[in-house]
LUMBATI-495906 format. One line per 4 residues: number of its first residue (from 1); their letters; for each residue x, y, z of C-alpha. Coordinates in steps of 0.05 Angstrom, whole numbers, plus 32768, in hexadecimal, padded with zeros to 4 digits. Layout:
NUM> a> X,Y,Z ~ ...;
***
This chain:
1> mpaf> 7D00,7A05,7BDB ~ 7CCF,7A46,7BD7 ~ 7C96,7A1D,7BFD ~ 7CC9,7A0B,7C32;
5> cssl> 7CDB,7A54,7C39 ~ 7C97,7A66,7C3A ~ 7C8D,7A39,7C6F ~ 7CBF,7A4A,7C93;
9> snlv> 7CB2,7A90,7C92 ~ 7C6C,7A84,7CAD ~ 7C85,7A56,7CEA ~ 7CB6,7A92,7CF9;
13> ltig> 7C84,7AC4,7CF3 ~ 7C50,7A9B,7D1E ~ 7C88,7A8F,7D54 ~ 7C8F,7ADB,7D52;
17> vvlv> 7C4C,7AEF,7D5D ~ 7C46,7ABE,7D98 ~ 7C82,7AD2,7DB7 ~ 7C6F,7B1B,7DB0;
21> gifi> 7C28,7B07,7DCD ~ 7C4A,7AE8,7E04 ~ 7C72,7B21,7E11 ~ 7C36,7B51,7E14;
25> vqht> 7C0D,7B24,7E44 ~ 7C46,7B1F,7E76 ~ 7C5A,7B68,7E71 ~ 7C15,7B8A,7E79;
29> sdfe> 7BEE,7B4F,7E96 ~ 7BD7,7B7F,7ED4 ~ 7BD0,7BBD,7EA5 ~ 7B88,7BD3,7E9E;
33> aeey> 7B6F,7C14,7E7C ~ 7B2D,7C33,7E8F ~ 7B05,7C6A,7E67 ~ 7B03,7CB0,7E75;
37> slpk> 7ADF,7CF3,7E57 ~ 7AF3,7D37,7E66 ~ 7AD5,7D79,7E50 ~ 7AEB,7D9D,7E18;
41> ppkl> 7B2A,7DBF,7E28 ~ 7B22,7E0E,7E3B ~ 7B3C,7E47,7E0C ~ 7B74,7E6B,7E25;
45> egpl> 7B56,7EAB,7E2D ~ 7B46,7EE1,7E66 ~ 7B6B,7EC9,7E9F ~ 7B87,7E96,7E77;
49> apnn> 7BA3,7EB9,7E3A ~ 7BE9,7EAC,7E24 ~ 7C1C,7ED6,7E49 ~ 7C68,7ECF,7E58;
53> hlrn> 7C68,7EDE,7EA6 ~ 7C8C,7E9A,7EB0 ~ 7CC1,7EB0,7E7B ~ 7CDF,7EE1,7EB2;
57> akll> 7CFA,7EA6,7EDB ~ 7D3C,7EA0,7EF5 ~ 7D53,7E59,7EFB ~ 7D74,7E49,7F38;
61> lhgq> 7DA8,7E0C,7F4C ~ 7DA5,7E01,7EFE ~ 7DC4,7DBB,7EF2 ~ 7DD2,7DB4,7F3E;
65> isgp> 7D87,7D9C,7F4D ~ 7D5E,7D60,7F35 ~ 7D0C,7D67,7F34 ~ 7CFA,7D98,7F6B;
69> esil> 7CB4,7D88,7F6A ~ 7C9F,7DA6,7FAB ~ 7CBE,7DE0,7FCF ~ 7CAF,7E01,800D;
73> aege> 7CBE,7E4D,8009 ~ 7CD1,7E6C,8048 ~ 7CEF,7EBA,802E ~ 7D30,7EA8,801F;
77> tlyt> 7D33,7E5D,802E ~ 7D18,7E27,8009 ~ 7D0D,7DE3,8015 ~ 7D00,7DA9,7FDF;
81> gtwd> 7D06,7D60,7FD1 ~ 7D2C,7D4A,7F95 ~ 7D2A,7D09,7F62 ~ 7D6B,7CEC,7F7F;
85> aklv> 7D47,7CE5,7FC5 ~ 7D63,7D2A,7FE5 ~ 7D46,7D53,8010 ~ 7D66,7D97,7FFF;
89> kivn> 7D62,7DD7,802B ~ 7D75,7E1B,8004 ~ 7D87,7E5E,801B ~ 7D90,7E95,7FF2;
93> gvve> 7D92,7E72,7FB2 ~ 7DD3,7E3F,7FD1 ~ 7DC4,7DFC,7FE8 ~ 7DD4,7DFD,8031;
97> ktms> 7DC4,7DB9,8046 ~ 7DAD,7D75,8032 ~ 7D91,7D33,804C ~ 7D6E,7CF2,8042;
101> ltkr> 7D34,7CCB,805B ~ 7D55,7C89,8053 ~ 7DA6,7C75,8063 ~ 7DAD,7C5F,8021;
105> tdcd> 7DEF,7C79,7FFD ~ 7DD9,7C5D,7FB7 ~ 7DA5,7C91,7FA4 ~ 7DAD,7CAC,7F60;
109> gsfe> 7D67,7CB5,7F42 ~ 7D6A,7C77,7F21 ~ 7D2E,7C4E,7F0E ~ 7D50,7C1B,7F39;
113> sepl> 7D62,7C3D,7F73 ~ 7D1F,7C6D,7F7A ~ 7CEF,7C3C,7FA1 ~ 7D2B,7C29,7FD1;
117> cgrp> 7D42,7C73,7FE1 ~ 7D00,7C93,7FD9 ~ 7CED,7CD0,7FAC ~ 7CD8,7D12,7FDF;
121> lgir> 7C95,7D36,7FBF ~ 7C71,7D60,7FE9 ~ 7C8D,7D87,8024 ~ 7C6A,7DB1,8055;
125> rlns> 7C7B,7DD9,8096 ~ 7C60,7DB0,80D4 ~ 7C78,7DE0,810C ~ 7CAB,7E12,811D;
129> qeli> 7CE5,7DDC,8119 ~ 7CC8,7DA4,80EF ~ 7CB2,7D9A,80A7 ~ 7C85,7D5C,8092;
133> vida> 7C99,7D3C,8053 ~ 7C75,7D08,8028 ~ 7CA0,7CDB,7FFD ~ 7C84,7CB1,7FC1;
137> ylgi> 7C95,7C6D,7FD8 ~ 7CAF,7C72,8025 ~ 7C72,7C96,8045 ~ 7C69,7CD7,806B;
141> fvvd> 7CA5,7CF2,8098 ~ 7CAF,7D2C,80CE ~ 7CF2,7D4E,80C5 ~ 7D1A,7D77,80EB;
145> fdkg> 7D4F,7D9B,80B2 ~ 7D7A,7DBA,80F0 ~ 7D87,7D76,8112 ~ 7D85,7D4F,80D0;
149> isrq> 7D57,7D17,80EA ~ 7D11,7CF9,80D1 ~ 7CDD,7CD0,80EB ~ 7CAC,7CA7,80C4;
153> vfsn> 7C64,7CB9,80DB ~ 7C44,7C96,80A7 ~ 7C5C,7C4D,8081 ~ 7C50,7C39,8038;
157> etei> 7C41,7BF5,805C ~ 7C06,7C17,807E ~ 7BC2,7C08,8060 ~ 7B8D,7C3B,805F;
161> ggkr> 7B43,7C25,805D ~ 7B63,7BDD,803C ~ 7B8D,7C06,8008 ~ 7BD6,7C07,7FFC;
165> stff> 7BF8,7C46,7FF5 ~ 7C26,7C34,7FB3 ~ 7C35,7C83,7F9D ~ 7C32,7CB6,7FDD;
169> ndvd> 7C2D,7CFB,7FB4 ~ 7C1E,7D39,7FDA ~ 7C0E,7D50,8028 ~ 7BEE,7D8D,804C;
173> vlde> 7BEF,7D9E,8096 ~ 7BA7,7DBA,80B5 ~ 7BC2,7DD1,80F5 ~ 7BFB,7DBC,8123;
177> dmde> 7BD3,7DC1,815C ~ 7B99,7D9A,813E ~ 7BCA,7D65,812C ~ 7BB1,7D53,80EB;
181> ifft> 7BCE,7D50,80A1 ~ 7BB2,7D3F,805C ~ 7BD5,7D19,8026 ~ 7BC6,7CFA,7FE5;
185> vtst> 7BD8,7CBA,7FCC ~ 7BDC,7CB2,7F81 ~ 7BD4,7C6A,7F73 ~ 7BCB,7C2C,7F9A;
189> kwdr> 7BF4,7C0A,7F5F ~ 7C24,7C2C,7F37 ~ 7C5A,7C4A,7F5B ~ 7C7F,7C8E,7F4A;
193> rrfa> 7CA8,7C70,7F11 ~ 7C71,7C5A,7EEA ~ 7C46,7C91,7EF1 ~ 7C37,7C89,7EAC;
197> ydfl> 7C0F,7C45,7EB4 ~ 7BE7,7C6A,7EE1 ~ 7BD7,7C9B,7EB7 ~ 7BC4,7C70,7E78;
201> shkp> 7BA7,7C43,7EA5 ~ 7B76,7C7D,7EC5 ~ 7B5F,7C50,7EF7 ~ 7B43,7C7A,7F2C;
205> dgfl> 7B65,7C5B,7F6A ~ 7B81,7C9B,7F8A ~ 7B68,7CBC,7FCB ~ 7B73,7CF3,7FFE;
209> arlq> 7B7A,7CDF,803E ~ 7B7F,7CFF,8084 ~ 7BB5,7CEA,80BF ~ 7BB7,7CFE,8105;
213> lstg> 7C04,7CF9,8116 ~ 7BF6,7CEE,8161 ~ 7BCE,7CB0,8155 ~ 7BDC,7C9A,8111;
217> ktei> 7B92,7C8F,8106 ~ 7B86,7C9A,80B8 ~ 7B45,7CA9,8091 ~ 7B38,7CB0,803E;
221> lvdg> 7B11,7CEB,8035 ~ 7B08,7CF0,7FE8 ~ 7B16,7CAB,7FC4 ~ 7B0D,7C97,7F7A;
225> lsfa> 7B3D,7CC7,7F5F ~ 7B63,7CC5,7F21 ~ 7BAD,7CDC,7F30 ~ 7BA2,7D01,7F71;
229> ngvq> 7BD8,7D2F,7F7A ~ 7BDE,7D73,7F98 ~ 7BB9,7D80,7FDC ~ 7BAC,7DC5,7FFB;
233> vlpd> 7B8B,7DDD,803F ~ 7B60,7E1B,802F ~ 7B6D,7E56,805A ~ 7B2E,7E51,8081;
237> kksv> 7B41,7E0E,8099 ~ 7AF8,7DF9,8089 ~ 7B0D,7DC9,8048 ~ 7B46,7DAE,801E;
241> ivae> 7B52,7DAA,7FD7 ~ 7B6D,7D72,7FAE ~ 7B84,7D71,7F65 ~ 7B6F,7D33,7F3B;
245> cgma> 7BA3,7D39,7F06 ~ 7B8B,7D04,7ED9 ~ 7B3F,7D29,7ECD ~ 7B5E,7D75,7ED0;
249> riwr> 7B39,7D84,7F0C ~ 7B39,7D99,7F53 ~ 7B0B,7D7F,7F8E ~ 7AF4,7DA7,7FC8;
253> yyla> 7AEA,7D7B,800B ~ 7ACA,7D9A,8048 ~ 7ADF,7D96,8088 ~ 7AB3,7DBE,80B6;
257> gpkk> 7A77,7DE4,80A5 ~ 7A2E,7DCD,808F ~ 7A4F,7DA6,8054 ~ 7A85,7D7E,807C;
261> geke> 7A98,7D38,8061 ~ 7A7D,7D50,801C ~ 7AA8,7D59,7FE1 ~ 7A9E,7D89,7FA3;
265> ifve> 7ABF,7D9A,7F63 ~ 7AEE,7DD7,7F79 ~ 7AFD,7DE9,7F2C ~ 7AF9,7DBA,7EF3;
269> nlpg> 7B0F,7DB9,7EA4 ~ 7B53,7DDD,7EB4 ~ 7B8A,7DE7,7E7D ~ 7BB8,7DB7,7E92;
273> mpdn> 7BBB,7D7F,7EC2 ~ 7BC8,7D96,7F09 ~ 7BF9,7D84,7F34 ~ 7C07,7DA6,7F7A;
277> vrls> 7BD8,7DDE,7F93 ~ 7BF6,7E12,7FC2 ~ 7BDE,7E51,7FE0 ~ 7BF7,7E94,7FCE;
281> ttgt> 7C08,7EC9,8002 ~ 7BC8,7EE9,7FF7 ~ 7BA5,7EA6,7FFB ~ 7B8F,7E97,7FB9;
285> vyvg> 7BAB,7E57,7F9F ~ 7BDE,7E47,7F68 ~ 7BD2,7E04,7F3E ~ 7C17,7DED,7F1D;
289> laal> 7BFB,7DCC,7ED4 ~ 7C26,7D91,7EBB ~ 7C0D,7D8C,7E74 ~ 7BE4,7DBA,7E4B;
293> rhad> 7B9B,7DB4,7E34 ~ 7B77,7DEA,7E0A ~ 7B45,7DF5,7DD2 ~ 7B6C,7E02,7D9A;
297> gfsl> 7BA5,7DCF,7DA9 ~ 7BAD,7D80,7DA7 ~ 7BA7,7D64,7DEE ~ 7BC7,7D1B,7DF7;
301> vdnl> 7BA0,7D0B,7E32 ~ 7B61,7D21,7E19 ~ 7B65,7CFD,7DD7 ~ 7B76,7CBE,7DFF;
305> gslt> 7B37,7CB2,7E25 ~ 7B12,7C87,7DF8 ~ 7B4C,7C63,7DE1 ~ 7B58,7C2C,7E17;
309> wlrk> 7B73,7BFD,7DDC ~ 7BA9,7C2E,7DD0 ~ 7BBB,7C39,7E12 ~ 7BC3,7BF1,7E18;
313> livq> 7BEF,7BF2,7DDA ~ 7C1C,7C20,7DF4 ~ 7C21,7C05,7E38 ~ 7C35,7BBE,7E11;
317> lvpe> 7C67,7BD9,7DDF ~ 7C89,7C09,7E03 ~ 7CBC,7BF9,7E3D ~ 7CAB,7C17,7E7C;
321> rllt> 7CEE,7C49,7E89 ~ 7CE0,7C5F,7E38 ~ 7C94,7C65,7E4A ~ 7C9F,7C93,7E8A;
325> agfs> 7CD3,7CBC,7E5B ~ 7CB2,7CC0,7E21 ~ 7C6E,7CD6,7E44 ~ 7C91,7D12,7E61;
329> kakk> 7CAA,7D23,7E22 ~ 7C6E,7D1A,7DFE ~ 7C46,7D57,7E12 ~ 7C51,7D94,7DF1;
333> kygi> 7C82,7DC0,7E17 ~ 7C58,7DFE,7E37 ~ 7C62,7E16,7E81 ~ 7C20,7E33,7EA6;
337> vvel> 7C06,7E3C,7EE8 ~ 7BBE,7E54,7EF2 ~ 7BAC,7E78,7F37 ~ 7B64,7E75,7F55;
341> dtng> 7B38,7E90,7F85 ~ 7B1D,7E6B,7FC4 ~ 7AE1,7E5B,7F99 ~ 7B0F,7E34,7F69;
345> kiig> 7B01,7E72,7F35 ~ 7B34,7E82,7F02 ~ 7B51,7EC6,7F06 ~ 7B9A,7EBE,7EEE;
349> smqd> 7BCF,7E9A,7ECC ~ 7C1E,7E99,7EBD ~ 7C34,7E7A,7E83 ~ 7C71,7E6A,7E55;
353> psgq> 7C54,7E5B,7E17 ~ 7C97,7E41,7DF4 ~ 7CA6,7E18,7E2A ~ 7CF3,7E2F,7E26;
357> visd> 7CFC,7E47,7E6F ~ 7CC4,7E20,7E8F ~ 7CA2,7DE7,7E6D ~ 7C75,7DCD,7EA5;
361> vsqv> 7C67,7DDE,7EEF ~ 7C63,7DAB,7F2E ~ 7C54,7DE1,7F5D ~ 7C56,7E2C,7F6E;
365> sdsg> 7C73,7E4B,7FAE ~ 7C64,7E93,7FC6 ~ 7C96,7EAE,7FF2 ~ 7C7C,7EF4,7FF3;
369> rfly> 7CB0,7F13,7FC7 ~ 7CB5,7EDA,7F95 ~ 7C95,7E98,7F75 ~ 7CBA,7E59,7F75;
373> lgsy> 7CAA,7E26,7F3C ~ 7CB8,7DDC,7F43 ~ 7CB9,7DAA,7F19 ~ 7CC1,7D59,7F18;
377> hapf> 7CF9,7D52,7EE7 ~ 7D16,7D9D,7EDB ~ 7D60,7DA7,7EF5 ~ 7D4F,7DE9,7F15;
381> iaqv> 7D22,7E0A,7F47 ~ 7CFC,7E4F,7F19 ~ 7CF7,7E8F,7F3D ~ 7CC6,7EC4,7F29;
385> pkks> 7CC7,7F0A,7F4A ~ 7C81,7F17,7F57 ~ 7C87,7F63,7F4E ~ 7C8F,7F4B,7EFD;
389> l> 7C4F,7F32,7EFA;
***
C-alpha cells in the first residue's frame, strides 16, 4: 500500500509538473526578455533635493474622472482623455462636455472593452478650432469639441516602415502651417493593457515618427526605443525630444540646422521613469516621472536588468490582469516632477516624498497661474498654484 501510494503521488506530481509546463509554454510562448543596464541612480540632492511642493495640490473632480493621463491647459479650460474612453472638456473645475472617438456605448474602462473603445492619451491644440488626440489603440484623430465631431487621420491598421503600431502614446504639433505632427509608438507587440509585459520584456521596439497631415506620409525618426513615451517640440522648432521611459532618459532629434537628422541624448539617468514631457510658460521642460529611482533607495527597474529569467518567471506565473495591476502597486509611492532647461540640465523638481497626495505623475501642464498634473490611473486632476512653488 505505501509503495502504491508513493507511486500514485509521483504520478500525480509528474502530471502536475507537465500540466504546469504546458500552461507556461502556452501562456508565454511569445514573451522574450532582453538584458539592459541603467547607470547608477542619482542622489536626491541639489535641484533634486526632497521638497513638499506637490503636497500643495488641490485635487479636482476627485472620484468623477479616471486616469487623466494627458492634459491640455488653456487658462481655466482643460481637455483630457480618460480610462473609460472619454474626451473631457473642463471649465473652472467643472465637466462641461464629454465625447468619444467611437460610437460604442459599453465603454467602462474594463480590460475587455479598452481595445474596442480606445484609450485617449496625448492631447494637443492643432489650430484655433481643433485638437489632435492620440489613442493608444485607435490611432490619431482631429477633434472639434464645439461640434462634437472627430476624424481619424492615422489608423492603427497603417504600417510605418513595415512596423505595426500596437501601442500609440503621445503626440505634438510642429506648426499648423507646416502640417506636421510627431507621435510615439511605445510597442509594436504589446498593447496598453499589457504595458507591464513591454516593460518586463524591455525589447526596444518603440519609435518616434513624423506624420504629414495633408498627405498621410509617415517617417520613423528615432527607432529602437525601450517604451517610447512623451514627445515635445522645443521652442525654436529646430528639434524635438522624446522620452525613452524604459531607460530613464530623453533623446533629442534635430529637425533643422547642422545636426539635422541626427539624434543625441538630451538627458539621462533621470530620478524616475519619464512619461510625458511638456513646456512651461517660460520655455523650460517639465517631465512627469512614473516611478522613483535614486542612489539611496531600492529600484525594481534597475535591479531587474540582468535578471531575464526572473522577468520570464514573473510573466509565466502571474495572470496578465494581476500583473498589470501589481506592476503599478509594486513601486514606491513617491510623486516627483523634474524641470529641465532647453539643454537638458535639471534645474528644479517638485515632489511629494510621502506619496499621500501625489504618488506618480504622467504629465505637467502649465496654464500660467497653475500647474495641472495628470496620472494614468488617479481619479482626479491635481492643481498646484505656481505662486506656492
